[in-house]
N, C-alpha and C positions, 0 to 999 in steps of 0.2 A: 494581429492580435494573438496573444498567448493564452493558452488554456491549461490549467492544472486540475487534475482529477484524483479523487480517492475512490477506490473500488471497495465496497463493503457489503458484508452479509449480515442479516439480522441476527442479533445475539441471543437466539433461543437456546436455553439449556439443553444439552445433549446433542445439539446440532452445530454449535459454534465452538471452536477451539476444543475439539474432542480429545486430541492427544494430551493437551494440558489438563482437561477435565478428568481424564483417567487417573491422574495423580492428586489433584487438589480438589476434585469434586466439580460436577458440571455446573452447579449454581455459581460457584466462585469463578470458574472459567468464563461463564457467560457475563458476569459482572465486569470482569477484566476486559472482555471483548468490547463491551460498550464503552468502558473507560478509555481503551486504546483509541477508538474512533473519535471520541469526544476530545481527547488530547490533540490529535492531529488536526481536527477541524478548528480548534482554537489557535494552535500554533501556526498554521499555514493560511489563515484567513486573509492575509495581506499579499499573498503570492499571485502573480499574473493578473491580467485584466479580467479573466473569466475563470471562475472556480466551479467545479462540478462534483457533486457527490453521486457516484454511480452505485445504486443500491439494489439489493434483491432480498426477499421477493417483492414484487410490485405492491402487494396488498399492505405492506408495512410502511408505506410512504409517510404516514402521519408521524410515526416514531422517529424516522430519519429527519423529517422536517423540523421536529422539535430540537434535535441536536444541531441542525444546520443554522438555526436561529437567523434566517434571512441573509446570511453571508455567503451561502452556496446555492447554486442552482441544483435541482434534483432531477436525475434521469434514471429511470428504471433500466437495469441491465437486460440485455436480450441475447439469447444464445444458449446452446445446450452445455457447452463446456467453457473453460476459462478462455481458451483461444478465440472462440466465437464471440464471447462477451467483449474481449479487448478489441477484436476486429470491428465490432459494431460501434464501440465507443470512439475509436479513432476515425472511422468513416463518417460518423455523425458530426464530429468536430470539424472535419475538413469541408463537409457540405455546408456548415454554418459559417465558412469563411475564415476559420482559424488558421494561422500560419504555423505555429509551433505548439505541440501538444505533449504534455507529460502526464503519466499515470503512475500512482503507487497503490499498494494494498494498505490494509488497515492494521497490519501486524508489526509496524515499525514506528511506534509512537515517539521514540527519541531520535528519529532520523534527523541529522543536522540540517538546518535550513540552508546552509551553504551548498550542500549536495544538490538540492533541488534548483537553486539558483545557477549552479554550475551546469546542470543538465540543460537549462534554457540557453546558456552561453554556448555550449557545445553544439546545439542544434542550429547555430548560425553557420557552422562549418560542416557538420556531419548530418546526413539524412536520418540517422538513427542514433540514439544514445541508450545505453543500458547500465544499470547498477548491479554488479554481481552480488549475490547473496551467499552466505557461508554454506548453505545447504545444497548448492549446485544449481539453484535457480537464479532469478533476478528480482530485486526489490523495487526497481523502477524501470520504466520503459518510456522513451520519448521518440517522437517522429516529427519530421518537418516536410510539408508539401504533399506527401501521399502515404498511404498505408503500406508498410513493407511486408514482404512475403514470409512472415515469421510466426503466424498464428495458427497454422495448420500442420498436421503431422508432427506434433510435439508431444512427448510423454509428460503431460502436465503433472505437477506434484511429485516429481521424481528428481533424483540428482542428475538426470540427463538433460534437463531443460536448457542449461547454459550452453553445453557443447552442441546440442542439436540446433539451437538458435544461431550460434556462431556459424555452424556449417551451412545453414540456409542462407545467411547473409553473404557468406563467401561465394556460394554457388550462384547467387544472384548478382554478384559484383557490387554489393552495397556496403559502403564504408560505415563504420560504427565507432562512436566515441564511447569511452568506458570511464565510469565514475569509480571512486574508491569503494571497496567492499563494505557491506553492512550486514545485518542479520535480522531475520524474522523471529518473533517470539511465538513458538509453537509448542514448546515443551517446558518442563520444570527447569532444566539446565539453563535455557535461554532466559527464563524469567529471573532466575537468580543472578545471572550475568547483568541483566538490566538493573536489578536492585542494587548491585554493587557499584555499577557505574553512576547511578543517580546519587548514591550515598557519598561518592567521592567528589561530587560537585559542590563547591562552597555555597553557591546560591542557585536556587531553582525558581523559575517563574511560576505563576499560579497554576498553570495547566500541568506542568511537570511535578509540582509539589503535591497536587491532588492525586496524580498517578502514583507517586511513590507511596503515599499513604495507603492506597488501595492494594498495591503490591505487598507492602509490609503486612497488612492485615491478612492477606491470603497466605503468605509464607509463615506467619506466626501461627496460623491455624492448621498448618500442614506438618504432620509429625512422622511421615513415612521415612 
């Protein structure tokens, strides 16, 4: 059985997307954070036999359940930092008998579906698959069979994540499949990039159409 997961944080103003909020306002950034997650949940609800929304904090389960709309299983995140939370997610999946597990964050609402499908294909050959992000981290991580030694002693949320992760894989002798690069939307420049890419597409599905309207509304209201 394959499992696909999205790791998400509650969209509380001032605590979600703070870098973006510093330029467009925290209320607008919060609204976009929720829209990003909703877009991903709608676009990827047909991927894999099991789909998990790994959410935090636990007391916001009802709000996440409303977005999941019955198409995703809900699991509260556990751990002090990102590495511990990912370690817990993958360990729980393997305990449940899953063979191949893929996880993304909620900052890549336009991530191509074929990248996720390719990740599952690569996991038939490689024990680990990673999707490099433009900021020096990774936007996707997948594992097959067991949890790899890549979730400790990493400087999370820094440009060192990718290089440190590769070093840990090499030291452990673990082969890694690599996807095409993609980007997270954490700041105004990335939001504008996404807006331009959506505008260039001749046809958008309902989820991406709603996303583009929200982005346009935020950018129209931003005069900095």
